[in-house]
N, C-alpha and C positions, 0 to 999 in steps of 0.2 A: 504493500499499498503506500502510497505518494501522498503530497501536499493534496494533489489533484482529485484525490479519492474521500478526503476527510468529507463528511456531511455539513453542509451550510445551510444557510434559507436565504431567497432572495428578498430585496427590499419588501416586497409583497408580502413574505413569509411563504413561498412555494419551496418545499424543500428540493435540494440539488445539490453537486460537488461543482470544484472549478472546472473538472474535464466534462461536466454536461453542460456547464455556462458559457464554457470558452472552446470546448473542443480540443484540437491539440494543439493552441496558440501558446507562445511564451506570456507569460502575465508579468506584469507590475501590481503587486498588492499593496495598498493604501490605505491606513485606518485616516477616516475623512472627518470633518467637522466643518459644521455652516458659521458659525460664530467665532472664529480662532483668527490670530493675526496672520494666520500661515493658508487661509483659505484662500488666498488669491493664486495659491498653486494650482487650484482645479483649471486654470488656464492654461497652463502649459503643459497638465495631465492630459486635457480636451487635445492640445495640438499633437502629444505623444501618439496618442489613439488615433489621430486624424493621419500621421506621417506613415505610421508602423502597421496600421489596424490591415491595410490587405496584405500584408507582408507576412501574417501569421503571428500577431501579439494584440493583446486587448490589456487595459488598464483594467482593475476590478477596486470598487470603493468599498471601504467597509466604514461605515457609519460609528463614531464612538463618543460616549458623553461621559467618560472619565478622566478626563482634564479640565477642571473646572465648569465642568454643566456648558461644552461649548457645540455639544449637539444634543439640543435637546426637545425637538421637534418628532412629529410624529411620523410615520414612514411618508405618508402623504405630503406632508409637508418638506421634508427633506427633498423627495422626487421633483415637488415644484420650486426648491429653490434652487437645486442645482440645473435642471432643465431651464428654468425660464433665466436665471442669472447667468450662469455658465456653458449653457449648450451640452450639459455632460449627457453623451452618447456611448458613455461604455455600463456594465454593469454594476451595481451598487446591490450589497448583500443587505441584510437586515442590522440594525443597531447591536454591536457586539464589544463584550468586553476583552480587552488585550491585554491585561495586567491582572494580577491577584486571583485569589481562590476560585472566582466566576470566568476565570480566562478560558477563553473559546478553544475547544480542541485544536483548530486551525493556526491560531496563535502558540497555543504551546509548543508547536511545531517550528512555527516561524521565527521564535526567539532565540531558538538556538543556535541560528546562524550571527556570525559576528560581523561586524561592521569593518571599516576599513583599516580601523586601529585595532582590530583583533577583540572587540569589546562585543561577548553576546550579552543576553539577559533582556529586562523589562524594557518596554516601547519608552519611549524616552518623553515623547509630545505625539499631538495629532501630526499627521502626514510623514509617517514615519515609512519607510519602501523596501519590500523585497521584491527583488526579481527571480521568478522561477520559471526553468526551462520548460521545456516542451515533454519531457520526461517525467517533470514533476519535481526535480532536484533547486532546492533553492540558491542561487547560484550569487547573488550578491546583497547585501542591507544597505540603505542608507539612510542616516539619520534624517529628522524633518527638516531644519535648514538645509538641507541639499535640492535645490531646485528640481524640480524633475527633467529639465532639459541642461542641467550640469553636466560639461562634457564625461564627466567618469559614468553617469546614469546612461546619456546617451551611447556612449563607449559600448558599457556593458549588454546594452540591448542589441547593439548591431551584432555582437559576438553572439548571442543566441538566437538570432535569425537566420 
């Protein structure tokens, strides 16, 4: 079993897996929030989706309210905000716990991956990014302040495509 096989729910609450949701695409899994200082990163995430989507890539947004309550909305409010404010056209999962005792199994696996400095463990804040290759291996981790179109992120995406 890989990351791609872990049960998740869509933002609408439908059960799925990353494999079912995105097929055999490489994925950038990002915990997102609507009321965060980093929320404008949605713009670059949408651009990544548009640039690489046809080459077998998808962003997957995972709303999370664990960081100062910065994702307080309902599923409908999150969807409306993302689509009207940023034109989000990539899949969104249901609001998820990424740290702590109730950490979702997806994030239990993701946080085992170290960042560029060699540090694994808890999610630091909203907009932490994990690159998953087509085989389900987590191949890179980028901390929240690393912009989605940072050269290191783009190079990592290019490498897995």
